[in-house]
N, C-alpha and C positions, 0 to 999 in steps of 0.2 A: 819644210815640213809632209811628213807622211799619211797615205789616211787608213786610218789603222781598222785594218779585216776580221773581223768574223767570221767564223766557221758557223753558218747553223747546227748548233745539237739534235737527236731525235727527240724529241718530247722526253720527262721522264718518269712521266704519271701513261700508261699506253691508253688507248680512248678502247674506248665501254663498244663491243659489237654490235654492230646492227639488231641480229636479230634481237638481242636483246630488251634494247633503246624499244621496239616495237612490241613488245613480249606487253615494258609497262606499261608503254598507250594502252595496249588493249586493256589492257589488267585499268586504266583509270579511267576510259572508258566503259567501262562496265560500270563504275564505280556511281561515274555519275548519272547512269540509268537508272541505277540501285535506287540513288538519292530525288531524281523526277517521276517515280513509278511509286516511291514511299507513301502519301497522301495517298492513293486509291488502293493502293494495300492495305495504305486505313479500316474505308469507307469498307474495304471488303469486307473486313476480320471483324469489322461491327456488324456489319449483315453476317452473318456467318455464328455470329453469337443469338441473335437476335430469328435466327433460324426455326421453323416450326418443329413441335416433338412431340411426342404422345400423350406433352403433362399439360401441352398449350389445347388440349382442346374437350372442356366439361363432359363429368360424365352423368353430374346430377347436381345439379345446379338454374334460375331457371333461366341462361341460356343455351338453351337443349338439341337445338339447331343453325346452324349456319346458312346461310345467303350464301346466293351459288357465286355471289362477292364478294365473301367472309374466307371460305376454302377456297375461290382461289387463289386468295392474298397469304392465306396460311401454306399451303402447299406450295405455294409460287408454278403453279397451270394457266392454263390462259383458259379466258373463258366458254368461248368453242371445243375443248378438249372438254371440262368441263360436262356440257352441254350433249355432246356427242357420248362423254363414260355414261349420261343419263337416261340418254333413248336409247343406248343397245343395251343395257341393262348389270353393268356391273357397277355400278353408283347409284345407291338407289335415295330415289327421295319423295318427295310428300306436298301436294298444293295445297297449301291454304288461300282460298278469294282466286287472285291471278302470283303470287307470290311462292315462287318454287322454294323450298329447304332443304336439306341435310341433316337426316339427324345424324346428331354428336356421331353414336355410334359407326353409322355408315363413314363419318371420315373420323376415326380414329379406322376402320380397319382399312382404308383405303391408302393411307397415313402408312400404315404396318406393311404392308404389302409395297409396300413404297416407288410403284409404275403401274402406270393400268395397264389395265386386261383386256 
């Protein structure tokens, strides 16, 4: 008996070119990175929703003044910057006993300006 020899024929379907495979792999890697970032993005969006606005500072209520710490929390600035602005006169404040308070009107003006002057 003679051995049957088969000729190797080319693949009927042409293989995917290498650049297309790399593009697909890069796209998948980007999707994986986005999936990993999703929880952090949700936290950031929640913080933005709670960001201070002009309406968060009272106009005529019992809390007509804010502590320096409260102003810093609402405005997103450091205490050092707040005290520096108080010292140079760009942020009005009053001292009652040992406590430094920022009048609500001064806090609203500060937030309306948008940046320390």
